[in-house]
C-alpha positions as CSV (number, residue, x, y, z in Angstrom):
1,M,-28.5,-18.2,-6.5
2,K,-28.2,-18.6,-2.8
3,T,-29.3,-15.6,-0.8
4,L,-26.6,-14.2,1.5
5,R,-27.4,-14.3,5.2
6,I,-25.6,-12.1,7.7
7,A,-25.6,-12.0,11.5
8,I,-24.3,-9.0,13.5
9,L,-23.1,-9.2,17.1
10,G,-22.6,-5.8,18.5
11,C,-25.2,-3.4,17.2
12,G,-23.7,-0.1,18.2
13,N,-22.8,2.7,15.8
14,M,-20.3,0.7,13.7
15,G,-22.3,-2.5,13.6
16,M,-25.4,-0.7,12.5
17,A,-23.5,1.3,10.0
18,F,-22.6,-1.9,8.3
19,A,-26.1,-3.3,8.6
20,K,-27.6,-0.2,7.0
21,A,-25.0,-0.3,4.2
22,F,-25.7,-3.9,3.5
23,L,-29.4,-3.2,3.2
24,H,-28.9,0.0,1.2
25,Y,-26.9,-1.8,-1.5
26,N,-29.2,-4.8,-1.5
27,L,-26.4,-7.1,-0.4
28,V,-28.7,-8.8,2.0
29,A,-32.5,-9.0,2.4
30,R,-34.0,-7.6,5.6
31,A,-35.3,-11.0,6.6
32,D,-31.7,-12.4,6.2
33,L,-30.0,-9.8,8.4
34,L,-30.0,-10.9,12.1
35,L,-29.1,-8.6,15.0
36,L,-27.7,-10.6,17.9
37,G,-28.3,-9.6,21.5
38,R,-26.6,-11.0,24.6
39,H,-29.9,-11.7,26.4
40,Q,-33.6,-11.4,25.8
41,E,-34.0,-7.9,27.2
42,H,-31.2,-6.7,24.8
43,C,-33.0,-8.4,21.9
44,Q,-36.2,-6.5,22.8
45,R,-34.3,-3.2,22.8
46,L,-32.8,-4.0,19.4
47,A,-36.3,-4.9,18.0
48,T,-37.7,-1.6,19.3
49,A,-34.8,0.4,17.9
50,H,-34.7,-1.3,14.6
51,P,-38.2,-2.4,13.6
52,G,-38.5,-4.9,10.8
53,L,-35.1,-6.5,11.5
54,P,-34.9,-9.9,13.1
55,S,-33.1,-10.1,16.5
56,A,-32.2,-13.1,18.6
57,E,-29.8,-14.3,21.3
58,L,-26.8,-16.5,20.6
59,T,-28.6,-19.7,19.7
60,P,-27.8,-22.5,17.2
61,T,-29.8,-20.5,14.6
62,V,-26.7,-18.4,14.2
63,G,-25.1,-21.4,12.5
64,T,-27.4,-21.0,9.5
65,Y,-25.9,-17.6,8.6
66,D,-23.1,-17.2,6.0
67,V,-21.3,-14.3,7.7
68,V,-21.1,-13.4,11.3
69,L,-19.9,-9.8,11.9
70,V,-18.4,-9.3,15.4
71,A,-18.6,-5.6,16.3
72,V,-18.4,-5.6,20.1
73,K,-15.8,-3.6,22.0
74,P,-12.5,-5.5,22.2
75,Q,-12.7,-5.4,26.0
76,D,-16.0,-7.4,25.7
77,F,-14.7,-10.1,23.5
78,G,-13.9,-12.4,26.4
79,K,-17.5,-12.2,27.5
80,I,-19.0,-13.3,24.2
81,A,-16.4,-15.7,22.9
82,E,-17.7,-18.8,24.6
83,G,-21.3,-18.3,23.6
84,L,-20.3,-17.6,20.0
85,R,-18.0,-20.5,19.9
86,A,-20.9,-22.8,20.8
87,V,-23.0,-21.9,17.8
88,L,-20.5,-21.4,15.0
89,R,-20.3,-23.9,12.1
90,P,-17.0,-24.6,10.2
91,E,-18.3,-23.2,6.9
92,Q,-19.2,-19.8,8.2
93,V,-17.0,-16.7,7.9
94,V,-16.4,-14.6,11.0
95,V,-15.5,-11.0,10.4
96,S,-14.2,-9.0,13.4
97,I,-14.0,-5.2,13.5
98,M,-12.7,-5.2,17.1
99,A,-9.5,-3.2,17.4
100,G,-6.3,-4.9,18.5
101,I,-7.5,-8.6,18.6
102,P,-5.4,-10.7,16.2
103,I,-6.7,-13.4,14.0
104,A,-4.8,-16.1,15.9
105,R,-6.6,-15.2,19.1
106,L,-10.0,-15.1,17.4
107,Q,-9.4,-18.5,15.9
108,R,-8.2,-19.9,19.2
109,E,-11.0,-18.5,21.4
110,L,-13.8,-19.1,18.9
111,G,-12.5,-22.6,17.9
112,H,-13.0,-21.4,14.3
113,Q,-10.7,-21.1,11.3
114,Q,-12.4,-19.0,8.7
115,V,-11.8,-15.6,10.3
116,L,-11.2,-12.1,8.8
117,R,-10.1,-9.1,10.8
118,A,-11.1,-5.6,9.6
119,M,-10.6,-2.0,10.9
120,P,-13.1,0.5,9.6
121,N,-13.5,4.2,10.6
122,T,-16.5,6.3,11.6
123,P,-17.1,7.9,8.1
124,A,-18.5,4.4,7.3
125,L,-21.7,5.9,8.9
126,L,-22.0,8.0,5.7
127,G,-20.7,5.4,3.3
128,M,-17.4,7.2,3.1
129,G,-15.2,5.1,5.3
130,I,-12.0,3.3,4.6
131,T,-11.5,-0.3,6.0
132,G,-8.2,-2.2,6.1
133,F,-8.6,-6.0,6.4
134,S,-6.7,-9.2,6.6
135,A,-7.7,-12.9,6.5
136,A,-6.6,-16.2,7.9
137,P,-5.0,-18.6,5.4
138,E,-8.0,-20.9,5.8
139,V,-10.4,-18.3,4.2
140,E,-11.2,-19.3,0.6
141,R,-10.6,-16.7,-2.1
142,S,-14.3,-16.6,-3.1
143,R,-15.2,-15.8,0.5
144,L,-12.5,-13.2,0.7
145,H,-14.0,-11.4,-2.3
146,Q,-17.5,-11.8,-0.8
147,V,-16.4,-10.0,2.4
148,E,-14.5,-7.3,0.4
149,N,-17.7,-6.6,-1.4
150,L,-19.5,-6.2,1.9
151,L,-16.8,-3.9,3.4
152,N,-16.9,-1.7,0.3
153,A,-20.6,-1.0,1.0
154,T,-19.4,1.5,3.7
155,G,-16.8,3.2,1.5
156,R,-13.6,1.7,0.3
157,S,-11.4,-1.2,1.6
158,I,-7.8,-2.3,1.3
159,F,-6.6,-5.9,1.8
160,L,-3.4,-6.3,3.7
161,E,-1.6,-9.6,3.6
162,D,0.5,-8.6,6.6
163,E,-2.0,-8.6,9.5
164,S,0.4,-6.8,11.8
165,L,-0.2,-3.7,9.7
166,L,-3.8,-3.6,11.0
167,D,-2.7,-1.9,14.2
168,A,-1.2,0.8,12.1
169,V,-4.5,1.0,10.2
170,T,-6.2,1.5,13.5
171,A,-3.8,4.3,14.4
172,V,-3.8,6.1,11.0
173,S,-7.4,5.8,9.7
174,G,-9.4,4.1,12.4
175,S,-8.6,6.9,14.9
176,G,-7.8,9.4,12.2
177,P,-11.2,11.2,12.2
178,A,-10.6,12.2,15.8
179,Y,-7.2,13.8,14.8
180,F,-9.0,15.8,12.1
181,Y,-11.7,17.0,14.4
182,Y,-9.1,18.0,17.0
183,I,-7.4,20.2,14.4
184,V,-10.7,21.6,13.2
185,Q,-11.7,22.4,16.8
186,A,-8.4,24.2,17.4
187,M,-8.8,26.3,14.2
188,M,-12.4,27.2,15.2
189,R,-11.3,28.3,18.6
190,A,-8.5,30.4,17.1
191,G,-11.1,32.0,14.8
192,Q,-13.2,32.9,17.8
193,E,-10.2,34.4,19.6
194,L,-9.6,36.6,16.5
195,G,-13.2,38.0,16.9
196,F,-15.5,35.7,14.9
197,S,-18.7,34.3,16.4
198,E,-18.7,30.5,16.9
199,S,-21.0,30.0,13.9
200,V,-18.9,32.1,11.5
201,A,-15.6,30.5,12.7
202,G,-17.2,27.1,12.2
203,L,-18.4,28.0,8.6
204,L,-15.0,29.4,7.7
205,V,-13.1,26.3,9.0
206,K,-15.4,23.6,7.8
207,Q,-15.8,24.9,4.3
208,T,-12.0,25.4,4.1
209,M,-11.4,21.8,5.2
210,L,-14.0,20.6,2.7
211,G,-12.5,22.5,-0.2
212,A,-9.0,21.6,0.7
213,Y,-9.9,17.9,0.8
214,H,-11.4,18.0,-2.6
215,L,-8.5,19.9,-4.0
216,L,-6.1,17.4,-2.5
217,N,-8.2,14.5,-3.8
218,T,-8.5,15.7,-7.4
219,S,-5.1,17.4,-7.9
220,D,-2.0,15.6,-9.2
221,K,0.2,17.8,-6.9
222,T,1.7,16.4,-3.7
223,P,0.8,17.9,-0.3
224,D,4.1,19.8,-0.3
225,E,3.3,21.3,-3.6
226,L,-0.1,22.3,-2.5
227,I,1.3,23.9,0.6
228,A,3.8,25.8,-1.5
229,A,1.0,27.1,-3.7
230,V,-0.6,28.8,-0.6
231,A,2.5,29.8,1.3
232,S,4.0,32.7,-0.7
233,K,7.5,33.9,0.4
234,G,7.3,36.2,3.4
235,G,3.5,35.9,3.6
236,T,0.9,35.1,6.2
237,T,0.8,31.3,5.6
238,E,4.6,31.1,5.9
239,A,4.4,32.9,9.3
240,A,1.9,30.3,10.5
241,L,3.9,27.4,9.2
242,R,7.0,28.7,11.0
243,E,5.0,28.5,14.3
244,F,3.9,25.0,13.5
245,Q,7.5,23.9,12.8
246,A,8.8,25.6,16.0
247,G,6.1,23.8,18.0
248,H,7.0,20.5,16.3
249,L,3.4,20.0,15.2
250,A,4.2,17.3,12.6
251,E,6.4,15.4,15.1
252,T,3.7,15.6,17.8
253,L,1.0,14.3,15.4
254,A,3.3,11.4,14.4
255,A,4.0,10.6,18.1
256,G,0.3,10.5,18.7
257,I,-0.4,8.1,15.9
258,K,2.4,5.8,17.1
259,A,0.9,5.9,20.6
260,A,-2.5,4.9,19.1
261,Q,-0.7,1.9,17.4
262,H,0.9,0.9,20.7
263,R,-2.5,1.0,22.4
264,A,-4.0,-1.1,19.7
265,T,-1.4,-3.7,20.3
266,E,-2.0,-3.5,24.1
267,L,-5.7,-4.2,23.6
268,A,-4.9,-7.6,22.2
269,K,-3.5,-8.6,25.6
270,E,-6.3,-7.4,27.8
């Protein structure tokens, strides 16, 4: 059986989260995982930061790898597209995790047809992420399943036939952890204003969030039903919910998510 070979261009947090997951689940051997640098000095930094993993510049050697994962910032795609285009071979699969850049643009600027576009989120760092992904029609089903298996190494994945929904994935789950942290931070600050120390407020809020998630994930009740189970008539929770409704909290969150989707669409044009 042929050993899978993977090259990663863009070795920041997300790129390395995938690299570590691939190695952890033995989806690729260390010798077959290549970290790509933009220049020799960058390659030396990668070699120092990740000893035991091969690193190289964009040379024709990249053409010997089965999968090329592109994990650079979307604003930097234009800087690397020409170099990557020069070394790709038609049988390779390119997987992009750059926000906002559509498959059609990837194909056009890379001169390459077998392209998949994926949008993970930062819990992938712990193997608890969720990744939405779409594929160009030219990608064979066997390669599609191969990539799905790779993406699942960082948590779970969901295939979307309609690529346009990936901007919504970016807005809902890609940016979603930041919304969660924002709410957690607000609750912790409120706890401190009520007299708790920072550490006690943090413990109360974080454990509450952890327990609430597990209850939501294991219960057959809807969020509305779970809210009703906490919010007794005329009680404390109902008082808080009235304030949230008066401040249009739900509508504000929805507006923020839509703004994130709009920004994801804008990135494709930059």
